[in-house]
N, C-alpha and C positions, 0 to 999 in steps of 0.2 A: 654581482653579487646579490643576493636576496636576503634579507634578516628582517622577518616580521615577529614578532613574541604577541600571541594571543592568548588571553588569560579568561577561563571560562568559570565562572562560580557559581555552583549549584550546591545546596544543603541536601544533602541524604546519609543514609547510611547503609555503608557497603562493607562486606566481608571480606577476611582475606583471602589471596590468591596464591596458589603456589604452581611450580613445573613440573608436579610430578604428574599431570593427565595427560591424556594425549590430545592432539589438536588434529582437527579435521580442517583445511582450507577451506572446502565448500561445501560442505556436509554434504557429499553425492552419495555417501554410503545407505543403504537401504531401499524402501521403496515408497514414491508419492503416495501419502494419504491424507486428504484432505475431508474436515465435515465443514457442510456448508448449511447454511440456511435454508430453507425453501417456501418462497413466498407465491401463495396462490389469491389473485386480487380480481372480485367480481366487482364491476362496474356498478350495479344496483344494492349492493351491499356496502361497499363504503362511501357512496356518494347518495344524499336526497335531493341536492338544489346546487344549481349553477354558482361558482366561487366554493363551492367545498372543498378541503383536500385533504389527505391520507398521508401519514407517514406511518413510516415503519423501518425495521433495524433488521439490514441482511448482514448474517456473522458469518466468518472463516475461522479456522481453525486449520493449524498444519499437526497433524496428528501421527504421521510418518517419519522417515529417518532420512530424509534429502529435505532441503531447501526446495523452495516453488513462487512462481509467479501465479497468478491467476487472473481469470476474466469473469463479468459479470455475463452470465447468459439469460437473455429473454424468450419468451414463445408468447406470440399471439396468434393461436390458431384459427379462429374466424372475426373476419369483421364485419361489423354490421354499420359503422359510421360513425357511432360515438367517439371511437378513438380519435375521430381527426378532432375532438372538443377536449382533448385530455393530456396536459402539459407532464414532461417526466423530469423531475430533477433528483440525481444524483450527487450524495454530499455535498448539495447546495448548487449544482452547476445543472444548467439548462442544457437537455440533452436533445429537445426536440418536442413536438407531439406525437402521441403514438401512431397516429396515421403515419407523418413523415417516416419513422423508424422503422415502420414494417411497409412501405407503402409497394414493395416488389415481394417481400418474402413474408413468413412466419415467423423466422427465428433472426436474432441480433445478436451482436457479443459486443461488449464495451470492457478495453484492456486498462487493468488497475493501474497498473506500474508499481505495486507496492509487495516486495519479494518477503515472504515469509519463511521465517526457519523454524525447524522443529520444535514444536511447544510453544509458539507464537501465535496471538490470535489478535483480530482487527474486524472491527463493524465499521458497517456503511451506512448512511440514512438515505432512503429510498422516499421520494414525494410525488405524490401526482395530485393534479390540481384541475378540476371540473373548470373550465375556463369561464370565468364570469361572463364574457362577452359572445357567449357561442347562441346561435339562435336556436330559434324553435325546432330547426330540423333535428337537431342533435339533442334529444329527449331521453331521460332514462326508461321513461315508459315505452317505450318503442324499440330502443335500442340499447345494446348492453355490450361490455367486453369481458372477456376473463384473460387475465396477463400471469404467466408464472415468469419466476424469476430462480434462477438456479445458479451456481458454479462451474467453471472448469481451470484445473489447476495443470499446470505445466512446468515439468523438473527442470530446475537450473544448472549448470555447470559452469565451474571456474574459466575453462577456455573458452567455450562458446557465448559465455554471456558477461563476460569480463566483471567478476561480482566474487569479492571476498568476504565471507560473513566472521566476525570474530565477537566472542561471547565476553569477555572479559579483558582486564588490564595485562594479563601474561599472553592471551592469544594476539593482542594489540601489537605488544612489543614482538611478539615472535616474527610475524608478517612485515613489521616496519624493518625491523633487524637483518632477517633473513630471506626476503622474496622480493622481489623486482616486480613492486605493485604499478610502474608506469603504464598508465592505460588503463587500469582497472578501477573500479568502485569498491571503495570499502566501507562494506556497511555493520552497524553495531545492532546485535542480537541482544546485548544487555546493556547495562548502566558500567561505566568506565569511572575507576578511581586510582588517579595519576599519582604513584610512587617519587615519580623523578619527572624533570622536564620532558615532553613528548618531541621529539627533533626527524622532521620529515627531509633527507637531503636528496627528494625528486620530488616533483608535483605529484599532487594526491586528491582524490575525489573523497571527501569523507562524509559519508552519509549517515546522520545520528539516527534516523529513522524513527524519532519516538524517543528515543533514550536520552542520558545524559552523561555529560563527560564534568568530572567532578575533578577541576584541575590544584584545590586546595592554594598551598604555598607554590606551586611550580607553574610551567608555562607550556603551550603549544608553539614551537618554533619552525618554520618555515625557512631553510637553510639551501639553498640549490642556485647554481647557474643556469638559468632558463628562461626565455620570454614568456614560457606557458605557464598558466595562473592556476593555482589550486584552487578547490572549491570545499566549502564547508558548509552544509546544507542538512537539512531534514525531509525525506522524502512524506513526511506524515505526520500528523499531530502527537503530544506528548502520549505515551503510552498509560 
């Protein structure tokens, strides 16, 4: 028997929830629709000397009726050599030089792994660095590059992707009480304010996804007979 009480205290203001609204487990209705930023980065425009960095924000918004995952799509149509001296970082993570990324192709894709529910937004930090140690061969005066960054959305389905979105306290309780969520990731699409103890009777993967659970005077309890561990985590920073 596993009996663990976890209390998460978050100060926030929440509205009241009722059980009169329709509940869609996976937000599969409607069509996938997304708004992506589009970045067009020209080397000679953003760099003046070695050691320079260029920072940009890439934003995505789910404007459709279904949940989706997405990827960042990058294009480097022409290579002149300077790309070998330019480092790419996405959200602080080094992805390689542009020369390495586009060594054998003109297009590259980076999976993000941050599903978005209808109405949700997210922004990524993109950084390019003109390497300080680049030799004279990599000269802005002689060579340049043009990098384009966009996005691609892929609709998510509950049965295929094993993900359940919950927007508020009512939907969370509906899933816990009425759905066999074993093997699924339960992902918050909004903040949660508990009105009583939240009891999981089977292992669960609970992704806060940057949102918060306000337990108040209540607890999150894991009460099941299994050697499988539950996971309480957040796939992205606070919204």
